[in-house]
PDB file with one MODEL, atoms N, CA, C and O in Angstrom:
MODEL        1
ATOM      1  N   MET A   1      88.210  99.243  96.914  1.00  0.00           N
ATOM      2  CA  MET A   1      89.480  99.336  97.615  1.00  0.00           C
ATOM      3  C   MET A   1      90.416  98.234  97.111  1.00  0.00           C
ATOM      4  O   MET A   1      90.009  97.091  96.902  1.00  0.00           O
ATOM      5  N   VAL A   2      91.647  98.606  96.929  1.00  0.00           N
ATOM      6  CA  VAL A   2      92.663  97.698  96.408  1.00  0.00           C
ATOM      7  C   VAL A   2      93.344  96.974  97.565  1.00  0.00           C
ATOM      8  O   VAL A   2      93.672  97.590  98.579  1.00  0.00           O
ATOM      9  N   ASP A   3      93.557  95.666  97.415  1.00  0.00           N
ATOM     10  CA  ASP A   3      94.337  94.931  98.410  1.00  0.00           C
ATOM     11  C   ASP A   3      95.789  95.359  98.281  1.00  0.00           C
ATOM     12  O   ASP A   3      96.371  95.321  97.197  1.00  0.00           O
ATOM     13  N   VAL A   4      96.359  95.765  99.399  1.00  0.00           N
ATOM     14  CA  VAL A   4      97.721  96.289  99.412  1.00  0.00           C
ATOM     15  C   VAL A   4      98.654  95.293 100.081  1.00  0.00           C
ATOM     16  O   VAL A   4      98.325  94.705 101.111  1.00  0.00           O
ATOM     17  N   GLN A   5      99.824  95.112  99.475  1.00  0.00           N
ATOM     18  CA  GLN A   5     100.857  94.252 100.037  1.00  0.00           C
ATOM     19  C   GLN A   5     101.998  95.151 100.511  1.00  0.00           C
ATOM     20  O   GLN A   5     102.512  95.974  99.755  1.00  0.00           O
ATOM     21  N   ILE A   6     102.382  94.977 101.777  1.00  0.00           N
ATOM     22  CA  ILE A   6     103.472  95.772 102.334  1.00  0.00           C
ATOM     23  C   ILE A   6     104.593  94.841 102.776  1.00  0.00           C
ATOM     24  O   ILE A   6     104.369  93.866 103.492  1.00  0.00           O
ATOM     25  N   LYS A   7     105.806  95.165 102.331  1.00  0.00           N
ATOM     26  CA  LYS A   7     106.990  94.385 102.689  1.00  0.00           C
ATOM     27  C   LYS A   7     107.966  95.352 103.360  1.00  0.00           C
ATOM     28  O   LYS A   7     108.555  96.207 102.698  1.00  0.00           O
ATOM     29  N   ALA A   8     108.132  95.213 104.665  1.00  0.00           N
ATOM     30  CA  ALA A   8     108.947  96.153 105.433  1.00  0.00           C
ATOM     31  C   ALA A   8     110.219  95.490 105.950  1.00  0.00           C
ATOM     32  O   ALA A   8     110.176  94.398 106.516  1.00  0.00           O
ATOM     33  N   SER A   9     111.355  96.167 105.749  1.00  0.00           N
ATOM     34  CA  SER A   9     112.623  95.671 106.281  1.00  0.00           C
ATOM     35  C   SER A   9     112.885  96.234 107.677  1.00  0.00           C
ATOM     36  O   SER A   9     113.760  95.752 108.397  1.00  0.00           O
ATOM     37  N   LYS A  10     112.116  97.260 108.050  1.00  0.00           N
ATOM     38  CA  LYS A  10     112.188  97.870 109.381  1.00  0.00           C
ATOM     39  C   LYS A  10     110.886  98.641 109.588  1.00  0.00           C
ATOM     40  O   LYS A  10     110.144  98.853 108.629  1.00  0.00           O
ATOM     41  N   PRO A  11     110.591  99.066 110.821  1.00  0.00           N
ATOM     42  CA  PRO A  11     109.359  99.827 111.050  1.00  0.00           C
ATOM     43  C   PRO A  11     109.323 101.103 110.204  1.00  0.00           C
ATOM     44  O   PRO A  11     110.349 101.757 110.014  1.00  0.00           O
ATOM     45  N   ILE A  12     108.150 101.446 109.705  1.00  0.00           N
ATOM     46  CA  ILE A  12     107.995 102.618 108.835  1.00  0.00           C
ATOM     47  C   ILE A  12     108.459 103.896 109.524  1.00  0.00           C
ATOM     48  O   ILE A  12     108.936 104.821 108.867  1.00  0.00           O
ATOM     49  N   GLU A  13     108.319 103.947 110.853  1.00  0.00           N
ATOM     50  CA  GLU A  13     108.733 105.131 111.610  1.00  0.00           C
ATOM     51  C   GLU A  13     110.240 105.376 111.511  1.00  0.00           C
ATOM     52  O   GLU A  13     110.702 106.488 111.771  1.00  0.00           O
ATOM     53  N   GLN A  14     111.008 104.354 111.140  1.00  0.00           N
ATOM     54  CA  GLN A  14     112.465 104.472 111.073  1.00  0.00           C
ATOM     55  C   GLN A  14     112.989 104.878 109.692  1.00  0.00           C
ATOM     56  O   GLN A  14     114.197 105.032 109.513  1.00  0.00           O
ATOM     57  N   LEU A  15     112.092 105.052 108.713  1.00  0.00           N
ATOM     58  CA  LEU A  15     112.546 105.488 107.395  1.00  0.00           C
ATOM     59  C   LEU A  15     113.109 106.901 107.502  1.00  0.00           C
ATOM     60  O   LEU A  15     112.533 107.769 108.158  1.00  0.00           O
ATOM     61  N   LYS A  16     114.248 107.110 106.843  1.00  0.00           N
ATOM     62  CA  LYS A  16     114.910 108.418 106.929  1.00  0.00           C
ATOM     63  C   LYS A  16     115.483 108.812 105.571  1.00  0.00           C
ATOM     64  O   LYS A  16     115.483 108.023 104.627  1.00  0.00           O
ATOM     65  N   LYS A  17     115.966 110.037 105.495  1.00  0.00           N
ATOM     66  CA  LYS A  17     116.527 110.588 104.258  1.00  0.00           C
ATOM     67  C   LYS A  17     117.549 109.626 103.655  1.00  0.00           C
ATOM     68  O   LYS A  17     118.448 109.134 104.337  1.00  0.00           O
ATOM     69  N   GLY A  18     117.384 109.376 102.358  1.00  0.00           N
ATOM     70  CA  GLY A  18     118.311 108.505 101.643  1.00  0.00           C
ATOM     71  C   GLY A  18     117.854 107.064 101.536  1.00  0.00           C
ATOM     72  O   GLY A  18     118.352 106.329 100.683  1.00  0.00           O
ATOM     73  N   ASP A  19     116.905 106.631 102.392  1.00  0.00           N
ATOM     74  CA  ASP A  19     116.386 105.266 102.300  1.00  0.00           C
ATOM     75  C   ASP A  19     115.628 105.092 100.990  1.00  0.00           C
ATOM     76  O   ASP A  19     115.101 106.054 100.432  1.00  0.00           O
ATOM     77  N   LYS A  20     115.582 103.859 100.511  1.00  0.00           N
ATOM     78  CA  LYS A  20     114.886 103.542  99.267  1.00  0.00           C
ATOM     79  C   LYS A  20     113.519 102.917  99.570  1.00  0.00           C
ATOM     80  O   LYS A  20     113.374 102.117 100.494  1.00  0.00           O
ATOM     81  N   VAL A  21     112.530 103.303  98.771  1.00  0.00           N
ATOM     82  CA  VAL A  21     111.165 102.796  98.882  1.00  0.00           C
ATOM     83  C   VAL A  21     110.718 102.399  97.483  1.00  0.00           C
ATOM     84  O   VAL A  21     110.978 103.117  96.518  1.00  0.00           O
ATOM     85  N   LYS A  22     110.043 101.252  97.369  1.00  0.00           N
ATOM     86  CA  LYS A  22     109.485 100.834  96.085  1.00  0.00           C
ATOM     87  C   LYS A  22     107.965 100.875  96.177  1.00  0.00           C
ATOM     88  O   LYS A  22     107.367 100.383  97.134  1.00  0.00           O
ATOM     89  N   VAL A  23     107.360 101.474  95.159  1.00  0.00           N
ATOM     90  CA  VAL A  23     105.910 101.504  95.037  1.00  0.00           C
ATOM     91  C   VAL A  23     105.584 100.828  93.715  1.00  0.00           C
ATOM     92  O   VAL A  23     105.944 101.325  92.649  1.00  0.00           O
ATOM     93  N   ASP A  24     104.900  99.690  93.790  1.00  0.00           N
ATOM     94  CA  ASP A  24     104.571  98.910  92.594  1.00  0.00           C
ATOM     95  C   ASP A  24     105.805  98.675  91.719  1.00  0.00           C
ATOM     96  O   ASP A  24     105.729  98.732  90.491  1.00  0.00           O
ATOM     97  N   GLY A  25     106.937  98.413  92.367  1.00  0.00           N
ATOM     98  CA  GLY A  25     108.165  98.086  91.663  1.00  0.00           C
ATOM     99  C   GLY A  25     109.006  99.278  91.227  1.00  0.00           C
ATOM    100  O   GLY A  25     110.134  99.100  90.765  1.00  0.00           O
ATOM    101  N   LYS A  26     108.474 100.493  91.368  1.00  0.00           N
ATOM    102  CA  LYS A  26     109.202 101.704  90.978  1.00  0.00           C
ATOM    103  C   LYS A  26     109.970 102.239  92.181  1.00  0.00           C
ATOM    104  O   LYS A  26     109.420 102.360  93.276  1.00  0.00           O
ATOM    105  N   LEU A  27     111.248 102.558  91.969  1.00  0.00           N
ATOM    106  CA  LEU A  27     112.131 102.970  93.055  1.00  0.00           C
ATOM    107  C   LEU A  27     112.046 104.468  93.336  1.00  0.00           C
ATOM    108  O   LEU A  27     112.100 105.294  92.425  1.00  0.00           O
ATOM    109  N   PHE A  28     111.910 104.795  94.627  1.00  0.00           N
ATOM    110  CA  PHE A  28     111.885 106.174  95.105  1.00  0.00           C
ATOM    111  C   PHE A  28     112.907 106.318  96.218  1.00  0.00           C
ATOM    112  O   PHE A  28     113.359 105.334  96.803  1.00  0.00           O
ATOM    113  N   GLU A  29     113.262 107.569  96.500  1.00  0.00           N
ATOM    114  CA  GLU A  29     114.173 107.856  97.599  1.00  0.00           C
ATOM    115  C   GLU A  29     113.461 108.734  98.625  1.00  0.00           C
ATOM    116  O   GLU A  29     112.721 109.651  98.268  1.00  0.00           O
ATOM    117  N   VAL A  30     113.693 108.440  99.903  1.00  0.00           N
ATOM    118  CA  VAL A  30     113.093 109.229 100.976  1.00  0.00           C
ATOM    119  C   VAL A  30     113.833 110.549 101.080  1.00  0.00           C
ATOM    120  O   VAL A  30     115.062 110.588 101.120  1.00  0.00           O
ATOM    121  N   ASP A  31     113.060 111.640 101.123  1.00  0.00           N
ATOM    122  CA  ASP A  31     113.632 112.965 101.325  1.00  0.00           C
ATOM    123  C   ASP A  31     113.580 113.332 102.815  1.00  0.00           C
ATOM    124  O   ASP A  31     114.575 113.773 103.389  1.00  0.00           O
ATOM    125  N   GLU A  32     112.398 113.140 103.433  1.00  0.00           N
ATOM    126  CA  GLU A  32     112.271 113.392 104.866  1.00  0.00           C
ATOM    127  C   GLU A  32     110.981 112.774 105.393  1.00  0.00           C
ATOM    128  O   GLU A  32     110.074 112.431 104.633  1.00  0.00           O
ATOM    129  N   GLN A  33     110.926 112.641 106.715  1.00  0.00           N
ATOM    130  CA  GLN A  33     109.725 112.155 107.393  1.00  0.00           C
ATOM    131  C   GLN A  33     109.434 113.133 108.534  1.00  0.00           C
ATOM    132  O   GLN A  33     110.341 113.568 109.243  1.00  0.00           O
ATOM    133  N   TYR A  34     108.157 113.467 108.693  1.00  0.00           N
ATOM    134  CA  TYR A  34     107.789 114.447 109.715  1.00  0.00           C
ATOM    135  C   TYR A  34     106.338 114.254 110.148  1.00  0.00           C
ATOM    136  O   TYR A  34     105.568 113.540 109.504  1.00  0.00           O
ATOM    137  N   VAL A  35     105.983 114.914 111.262  1.00  0.00           N
ATOM    138  CA  VAL A  35     104.612 114.897 111.761  1.00  0.00           C
ATOM    139  C   VAL A  35     103.811 115.900 110.942  1.00  0.00           C
ATOM    140  O   VAL A  35     104.123 117.090 110.922  1.00  0.00           O
ATOM    141  N   LEU A  36     102.774 115.407 110.268  1.00  0.00           N
ATOM    142  CA  LEU A  36     101.899 116.272 109.485  1.00  0.00           C
ATOM    143  C   LEU A  36     100.878 116.939 110.408  1.00  0.00           C
ATOM    144  O   LEU A  36     100.702 118.157 110.376  1.00  0.00           O
ATOM    145  N   ILE A  37     100.207 116.125 111.230  1.00  0.00           N
ATOM    146  CA  ILE A  37      99.218 116.619 112.194  1.00  0.00           C
ATOM    147  C   ILE A  37      99.313 115.784 113.462  1.00  0.00           C
ATOM    148  O   ILE A  37      99.336 114.555 113.400  1.00  0.00           O
ATOM    149  N   ASP A  38      99.369 116.451 114.612  1.00  0.00           N
ATOM    150  CA  ASP A  38      99.353 115.760 115.902  1.00  0.00           C
ATOM    151  C   ASP A  38      97.923 115.775 116.422  1.00  0.00           C
ATOM    152  O   ASP A  38      97.390 116.824 116.782  1.00  0.00           O
ATOM    153  N   HIS A  39      97.303 114.585 116.457  1.00  0.00           N
ATOM    154  CA  HIS A  39      95.909 114.451 116.893  1.00  0.00           C
ATOM    155  C   HIS A  39      95.803 114.071 118.364  1.00  0.00           C
ATOM    156  O   HIS A  39      94.758 113.573 118.784  1.00  0.00           O
ATOM    157  N   LYS A  40      96.824 114.282 119.144  1.00  0.00           N
ATOM    158  CA  LYS A  40      96.916 113.958 120.572  1.00  0.00           C
ATOM    159  C   LYS A  40      97.074 112.452 120.826  1.00  0.00           C
ATOM    160  O   LYS A  40      98.075 112.045 121.416  1.00  0.00           O
ATOM    161  N   THR A  41      96.122 111.617 120.401  1.00  0.00           N
ATOM    162  CA  THR A  41      96.222 110.176 120.641  1.00  0.00           C
ATOM    163  C   THR A  41      96.979 109.453 119.533  1.00  0.00           C
ATOM    164  O   THR A  41      97.415 108.316 119.713  1.00  0.00           O
ATOM    165  N   THR A  42      97.135 110.108 118.397  1.00  0.00           N
ATOM    166  CA  THR A  42      97.890 109.551 117.277  1.00  0.00           C
ATOM    167  C   THR A  42      98.489 110.699 116.479  1.00  0.00           C
ATOM    168  O   THR A  42      98.028 111.837 116.569  1.00  0.00           O
ATOM    169  N   LYS A  43      99.498 110.400 115.715  1.00  0.00           N
ATOM    170  CA  LYS A  43     100.109 111.406 114.847  1.00  0.00           C
ATOM    171  C   LYS A  43      99.942 110.975 113.401  1.00  0.00           C
ATOM    172  O   LYS A  43     100.142 109.810 113.056  1.00  0.00           O
ATOM    173  N   GLU A  44      99.572 111.929 112.564  1.00  0.00           N
ATOM    174  CA  GLU A  44      99.530 111.676 111.131  1.00  0.00           C
ATOM    175  C   GLU A  44     100.900 112.047 110.587  1.00  0.00           C
ATOM    176  O   GLU A  44     101.306 113.209 110.626  1.00  0.00           O
ATOM    177  N   MET A  45     101.607 111.039 110.078  1.00  0.00           N
ATOM    178  CA  MET A  45     102.973 111.209 109.607  1.00  0.00           C
ATOM    179  C   MET A  45     103.002 111.329 108.084  1.00  0.00           C
ATOM    180  O   MET A  45     102.144 110.784 107.390  1.00  0.00           O
ATOM    181  N   ALA A  46     103.998 112.047 107.579  1.00  0.00           N
ATOM    182  CA  ALA A  46     104.202 112.176 106.138  1.00  0.00           C
ATOM    183  C   ALA A  46     105.659 111.835 105.827  1.00  0.00           C
ATOM    184  O   ALA A  46     106.582 112.281 106.509  1.00  0.00           O
ATOM    185  N   ILE A  47     105.834 111.043 104.794  1.00  0.00           N
ATOM    186  CA  ILE A  47     107.165 110.710 104.294  1.00  0.00           C
ATOM    187  C   ILE A  47     107.237 111.239 102.868  1.00  0.00           C
ATOM    188  O   ILE A  47     106.540 110.746 101.981  1.00  0.00           O
ATOM    189  N   ASP A  48     108.082 112.244 102.651  1.00  0.00           N
ATOM    190  CA  ASP A  48     108.269 112.775 101.306  1.00  0.00           C
ATOM    191  C   ASP A  48     109.238 111.870 100.563  1.00  0.00           C
ATOM    192  O   ASP A  48     110.344 111.605 101.033  1.00  0.00           O
ATOM    193  N   ILE A  49     108.807 111.398  99.393  1.00  0.00           N
ATOM    194  CA  ILE A  49     109.650 110.556  98.548  1.00  0.00           C
ATOM    195  C   ILE A  49     109.680 111.163  97.147  1.00  0.00           C
ATOM    196  O   ILE A  49     108.773 111.902  96.763  1.00  0.00           O
ATOM    197  N   PHE A  50     110.730 110.843  96.388  1.00  0.00           N
ATOM    198  CA  PHE A  50     110.817 111.376  95.031  1.00  0.00           C
ATOM    199  C   PHE A  50     111.444 110.355  94.099  1.00  0.00           C
ATOM    200  O   PHE A  50     112.186 109.464  94.512  1.00  0.00           O
ATOM    201  N   ASP A  51     111.115 110.521  92.832  1.00  0.00           N
ATOM    202  CA  ASP A  51     111.680 109.708  91.765  1.00  0.00           C
ATOM    203  C   ASP A  51     112.763 110.550  91.097  1.00  0.00           C
ATOM    204  O   ASP A  51     112.454 111.520  90.405  1.00  0.00           O
ATOM    205  N   ALA A  52     114.014 110.191  91.295  1.00  0.00           N
ATOM    206  CA  ALA A  52     115.143 110.970  90.770  1.00  0.00           C
ATOM    207  C   ALA A  52     115.145 111.024  89.241  1.00  0.00           C
ATOM    208  O   ALA A  52     115.621 111.998  88.660  1.00  0.00           O
ATOM    209  N   LYS A  53     114.618 109.987  88.587  1.00  0.00           N
ATOM    210  CA  LYS A  53     114.630 109.943  87.122  1.00  0.00           C
ATOM    211  C   LYS A  53     113.629 110.922  86.513  1.00  0.00           C
ATOM    212  O   LYS A  53     113.925 111.566  85.507  1.00  0.00           O
ATOM    213  N   THR A  54     112.440 111.037  87.119  1.00  0.00           N
ATOM    214  CA  THR A  54     111.392 111.900  86.548  1.00  0.00           C
ATOM    215  C   THR A  54     111.224 113.193  87.334  1.00  0.00           C
ATOM    216  O   THR A  54     110.479 114.078  86.913  1.00  0.00           O
ATOM    217  N   ASP A  55     111.902 113.315  88.467  1.00  0.00           N
ATOM    218  CA  ASP A  55     111.803 114.483  89.345  1.00  0.00           C
ATOM    219  C   ASP A  55     110.368 114.698  89.853  1.00  0.00           C
ATOM    220  O   ASP A  55     109.943 115.834  90.066  1.00  0.00           O
ATOM    221  N   LYS A  56     109.633 113.605  90.043  1.00  0.00           N
ATOM    222  CA  LYS A  56     108.276 113.696  90.581  1.00  0.00           C
ATOM    223  C   LYS A  56     108.307 113.437  92.079  1.00  0.00           C
ATOM    224  O   LYS A  56     109.063 112.599  92.572  1.00  0.00           O
ATOM    225  N   ASP A  57     107.465 114.180  92.789  1.00  0.00           N
ATOM    226  CA  ASP A  57     107.393 114.068  94.239  1.00  0.00           C
ATOM    227  C   ASP A  57     106.104 113.386  94.676  1.00  0.00           C
ATOM    228  O   ASP A  57     105.034 113.603  94.107  1.00  0.00           O
ATOM    229  N   PHE A  58     106.241 112.550  95.709  1.00  0.00           N
ATOM    230  CA  PHE A  58     105.112 111.827  96.278  1.00  0.00           C
ATOM    231  C   PHE A  58     105.199 111.919  97.795  1.00  0.00           C
ATOM    232  O   PHE A  58     106.200 112.361  98.359  1.00  0.00           O
ATOM    233  N   GLN A  59     104.126 111.491  98.431  1.00  0.00           N
ATOM    234  CA  GLN A  59     104.095 111.468  99.889  1.00  0.00           C
ATOM    235  C   GLN A  59     103.395 110.191 100.334  1.00  0.00           C
ATOM    236  O   GLN A  59     102.368 109.802  99.777  1.00  0.00           O
ATOM    237  N   ILE A  60     103.963 109.548 101.342  1.00  0.00           N
ATOM    238  CA  ILE A  60     103.320 108.410 101.992  1.00  0.00           C
ATOM    239  C   ILE A  60     102.823 108.941 103.328  1.00  0.00           C
ATOM    240  O   ILE A  60     103.586 109.540 104.085  1.00  0.00           O
ATOM    241  N   ARG A  61     101.547 108.723 103.618  1.00  0.00           N
ATOM    242  CA  ARG A  61     100.974 109.191 104.885  1.00  0.00           C
ATOM    243  C   ARG A  61     100.432 107.997 105.668  1.00  0.00           C
ATOM    244  O   ARG A  61      99.870 107.060 105.102  1.00  0.00           O
ATOM    245  N   TYR A  62     100.620 108.060 106.985  1.00  0.00           N
ATOM    246  CA  TYR A  62     100.120 107.004 107.855  1.00  0.00           C
ATOM    247  C   TYR A  62      99.881 107.570 109.248  1.00  0.00           C
ATOM    248  O   TYR A  62     100.383 108.638 109.595  1.00  0.00           O
ATOM    249  N   PHE A  63      99.105 106.836 110.040  1.00  0.00           N
ATOM    250  CA  PHE A  63      98.834 107.201 111.428  1.00  0.00           C
ATOM    251  C   PHE A  63      99.648 106.284 112.331  1.00  0.00           C
ATOM    252  O   PHE A  63      99.633 105.066 112.149  1.00  0.00           O
ATOM    253  N   THR A  64     100.356 106.850 113.300  1.00  0.00           N
ATOM    254  CA  THR A  64     101.258 106.065 114.140  1.00  0.00           C
ATOM    255  C   THR A  64     100.535 104.981 114.932  1.00  0.00           C
ATOM    256  O   THR A  64     101.083 103.892 115.104  1.00  0.00           O
ATOM    257  N   GLU A  65      99.355 105.236 115.407  1.00  0.00           N
ATOM    258  CA  GLU A  65      98.642 104.263 116.242  1.00  0.00           C
ATOM    259  C   GLU A  65      97.661 103.404 115.450  1.00  0.00           C
ATOM    260  O   GLU A  65      96.893 102.650 116.047  1.00  0.00           O
ATOM    261  N   ARG A  66      97.668 103.499 114.139  1.00  0.00           N
ATOM    262  CA  ARG A  66      96.677 102.785 113.345  1.00  0.00           C
ATOM    263  C   ARG A  66      97.263 101.897 112.255  1.00  0.00           C
ATOM    264  O   ARG A  66      96.532 101.437 111.377  1.00  0.00           O
ATOM    265  N   LEU A  67      98.551 101.654 112.295  1.00  0.00           N
ATOM    266  CA  LEU A  67      99.174 100.847 111.246  1.00  0.00           C
ATOM    267  C   LEU A  67      98.638  99.430 111.194  1.00  0.00           C
ATOM    268  O   LEU A  67      98.666  98.792 110.141  1.00  0.00           O
ATOM    269  N   ASP A  68      98.154  98.934 112.317  1.00  0.00           N
ATOM    270  CA  ASP A  68      97.627  97.568 112.339  1.00  0.00           C
ATOM    271  C   ASP A  68      96.243  97.476 111.702  1.00  0.00           C
ATOM    272  O   ASP A  68      95.800  96.379 111.361  1.00  0.00           O
ATOM    273  N   ILE A  69      95.550  98.607 111.532  1.00  0.00           N
ATOM    274  CA  ILE A  69      94.193  98.564 110.972  1.00  0.00           C
ATOM    275  C   ILE A  69      94.033  99.345 109.673  1.00  0.00           C
ATOM    276  O   ILE A  69      93.008  99.211 109.005  1.00  0.00           O
ATOM    277  N   SER A  70      95.019 100.158 109.299  1.00  0.00           N
ATOM    278  CA  SER A  70      94.909 100.896 108.037  1.00  0.00           C
ATOM    279  C   SER A  70      96.267 100.964 107.339  1.00  0.00           C
ATOM    280  O   SER A  70      97.306 101.131 107.979  1.00  0.00           O
ATOM    281  N   ASP A  71      96.233 100.830 106.024  1.00  0.00           N
ATOM    282  CA  ASP A  71      97.455 100.877 105.220  1.00  0.00           C
ATOM    283  C   ASP A  71      97.894 102.323 105.007  1.00  0.00           C
ATOM    284  O   ASP A  71      97.064 103.231 105.019  1.00  0.00           O
ATOM    285  N   PRO A  72      99.183 102.537 104.815  1.00  0.00           N
ATOM    286  CA  PRO A  72      99.653 103.875 104.452  1.00  0.00           C
ATOM    287  C   PRO A  72      99.004 104.319 103.136  1.00  0.00           C
ATOM    288  O   PRO A  72      98.693 103.489 102.282  1.00  0.00           O
ATOM    289  N   GLU A  73      98.802 105.619 102.981  1.00  0.00           N
ATOM    290  CA  GLU A  73      98.219 106.170 101.762  1.00  0.00           C
ATOM    291  C   GLU A  73      99.322 106.835 100.941  1.00  0.00           C
ATOM    292  O   GLU A  73     100.305 107.333 101.491  1.00  0.00           O
ATOM    293  N   LEU A  74      99.149 106.837  99.620  1.00  0.00           N
ATOM    294  CA  LEU A  74     100.118 107.423  98.699  1.00  0.00           C
ATOM    295  C   LEU A  74      99.488 108.628  98.012  1.00  0.00           C
ATOM    296  O   LEU A  74      98.354 108.563  97.538  1.00  0.00           O
ATOM    297  N   TYR A  75     100.237 109.731  97.964  1.00  0.00           N
ATOM    298  CA  TYR A  75      99.789 110.957  97.305  1.00  0.00           C
ATOM    299  C   TYR A  75     100.858 111.429  96.337  1.00  0.00           C
ATOM    300  O   TYR A  75     102.053 111.309  96.606  1.00  0.00           O
ATOM    301  N   GLU A  76     100.414 111.973  95.199  1.00  0.00           N
ATOM    302  CA  GLU A  76     101.334 112.536  94.208  1.00  0.00           C
ATOM    303  C   GLU A  76     101.179 114.050  94.201  1.00  0.00           C
ATOM    304  O   GLU A  76     100.063 114.569  94.194  1.00  0.00           O
ATOM    305  N   LEU A  77     102.305 114.753  94.202  1.00  0.00           N
ATOM    306  CA  LEU A  77     102.281 116.212  94.154  1.00  0.00           C
ATOM    307  C   LEU A  77     101.919 116.669  92.747  1.00  0.00           C
ATOM    308  O   LEU A  77     102.577 116.307  91.773  1.00  0.00           O
ATOM    309  N   GLN A  78     100.862 117.471  92.659  1.00  0.00           N
ATOM    310  CA  GLN A  78     100.415 118.044  91.390  1.00  0.00           C
ATOM    311  C   GLN A  78     100.591 119.552  91.478  1.00  0.00           C
ATOM    312  O   GLN A  78     100.000 120.191  92.349  1.00  0.00           O
ATOM    313  N   GLY A  79     101.387 120.124  90.599  1.00  0.00           N
ATOM    314  CA  GLY A  79     101.634 121.559  90.654  1.00  0.00           C
ATOM    315  C   GLY A  79     102.544 121.891  91.825  1.00  0.00           C
ATOM    316  O   GLY A  79     103.485 121.152  92.117  1.00  0.00           O
ATOM    317  N   GLU A  80     102.265 122.998  92.492  1.00  0.00           N
ATOM    318  CA  GLU A  80     103.128 123.467  93.568  1.00  0.00           C
ATOM    319  C   GLU A  80     102.757 122.933  94.950  1.00  0.00           C
ATOM    320  O   GLU A  80     103.644 122.628  95.748  1.00  0.00           O
ATOM    321  N   ILE A  81     101.444 122.815  95.250  1.00  0.00           N
ATOM    322  CA  ILE A  81     101.058 122.494  96.628  1.00  0.00           C
ATOM    323  C   ILE A  81      99.954 121.458  96.771  1.00  0.00           C
ATOM    324  O   ILE A  81      99.625 121.090  97.899  1.00  0.00           O
ATOM    325  N   MET A  82      99.378 120.978  95.703  1.00  0.00           N
ATOM    326  CA  MET A  82      98.241 120.068  95.817  1.00  0.00           C
ATOM    327  C   MET A  82      98.680 118.603  95.663  1.00  0.00           C
ATOM    328  O   MET A  82      99.332 118.235  94.685  1.00  0.00           O
ATOM    329  N   TYR A  83      98.309 117.785  96.645  1.00  0.00           N
ATOM    330  CA  TYR A  83      98.583 116.355  96.591  1.00  0.00           C
ATOM    331  C   TYR A  83      97.313 115.605  96.209  1.00  0.00           C
ATOM    332  O   TYR A  83      96.242 115.882  96.749  1.00  0.00           O
ATOM    333  N   VAL A  84      97.425 114.661  95.288  1.00  0.00           N
ATOM    334  CA  VAL A  84      96.310 113.854  94.821  1.00  0.00           C
ATOM    335  C   VAL A  84      96.553 112.411  95.250  1.00  0.00           C
ATOM    336  O   VAL A  84      97.629 111.859  95.018  1.00  0.00           O
ATOM    337  N   LYS A  85      95.553 111.807  95.875  1.00  0.00           N
ATOM    338  CA  LYS A  85      95.680 110.428  96.353  1.00  0.00           C
ATOM    339  C   LYS A  85      95.780 109.462  95.173  1.00  0.00           C
ATOM    340  O   LYS A  85      95.035 109.574  94.199  1.00  0.00           O
ATOM    341  N   ARG A  86      96.709 108.514  95.275  1.00  0.00           N
ATOM    342  CA  ARG A  86      96.922 107.491  94.250  1.00  0.00           C
ATOM    343  C   ARG A  86      96.784 106.106  94.880  1.00  0.00           C
ATOM    344  O   ARG A  86      97.136 105.897  96.041  1.00  0.00           O
ATOM    345  N   GLU A  87      96.271 105.180  94.101  1.00  0.00           N
ATOM    346  CA  GLU A  87      96.194 103.801  94.574  1.00  0.00           C
ATOM    347  C   GLU A  87      97.497 103.084  94.220  1.00  0.00           C
ATOM    348  O   GLU A  87      98.171 103.430  93.251  1.00  0.00           O
ATOM    349  N   TYR A  88      97.826 102.099  95.013  1.00  0.00           N
ATOM    350  CA  TYR A  88      98.997 101.272  94.748  1.00  0.00           C
ATOM    351  C   TYR A  88      98.689  99.867  95.237  1.00  0.00           C
ATOM    352  O   TYR A  88      97.769  99.658  96.029  1.00  0.00           O
ATOM    353  N   LYS A  89      99.470  98.904  94.756  1.00  0.00           N
ATOM    354  CA  LYS A  89      99.248  97.510  95.144  1.00  0.00           C
ATOM    355  C   LYS A  89     100.357  96.977  96.052  1.00  0.00           C
ATOM    356  O   LYS A  89     100.117  96.102  96.884  1.00  0.00           O
ATOM    357  N   LYS A  90     101.575  97.508  95.888  1.00  0.00           N
ATOM    358  CA  LYS A  90     102.699  96.979  96.654  1.00  0.00           C
ATOM    359  C   LYS A  90     103.615  98.116  97.118  1.00  0.00           C
ATOM    360  O   LYS A  90     104.017  98.975  96.332  1.00  0.00           O
ATOM    361  N   LEU A  91     103.926  98.095  98.391  1.00  0.00           N
ATOM    362  CA  LEU A  91     104.806  99.090  98.982  1.00  0.00           C
ATOM    363  C   LEU A  91     105.889  98.329  99.746  1.00  0.00           C
ATOM    364  O   LEU A  91     105.586  97.463 100.567  1.00  0.00           O
ATOM    365  N   GLU A  92     107.149  98.657  99.470  1.00  0.00           N
ATOM    366  CA  GLU A  92     108.227  97.959 100.177  1.00  0.00           C
ATOM    367  C   GLU A  92     109.391  98.895 100.446  1.00  0.00           C
ATOM    368  O   GLU A  92     109.646  99.850  99.712  1.00  0.00           O
ATOM    369  N   TRP A  93     110.088  98.577 101.536  1.00  0.00           N
ATOM    370  CA  TRP A  93     111.298  99.311 101.922  1.00  0.00           C
ATOM    371  C   TRP A  93     112.198  98.421 102.705  1.00  0.00           C
ATOM    372  O   TRP A  93     113.273  98.847 103.126  1.00  0.00           O
TER     373      TRP A  93
ENDMDL
END
């Protein structure tokens, strides 16, 4: 497991369309944030982000009630519908 550094300018729940996110120094733009799965006691959230230069899509996923014990996960869209988990070292917004 990689040690992850997170630098937040506001709570992750407040990220919205047009906000900028950096992953390992690479700049992305937020497309949208939504509830992926509602588990009753917590929600699994997804933030769709994209790289305007390469037109690649990614997703940041996190659990609303677990941010203090688990880091957000990063996924890259492969093909039309499959997301592949990617490791990262630094996430900031």
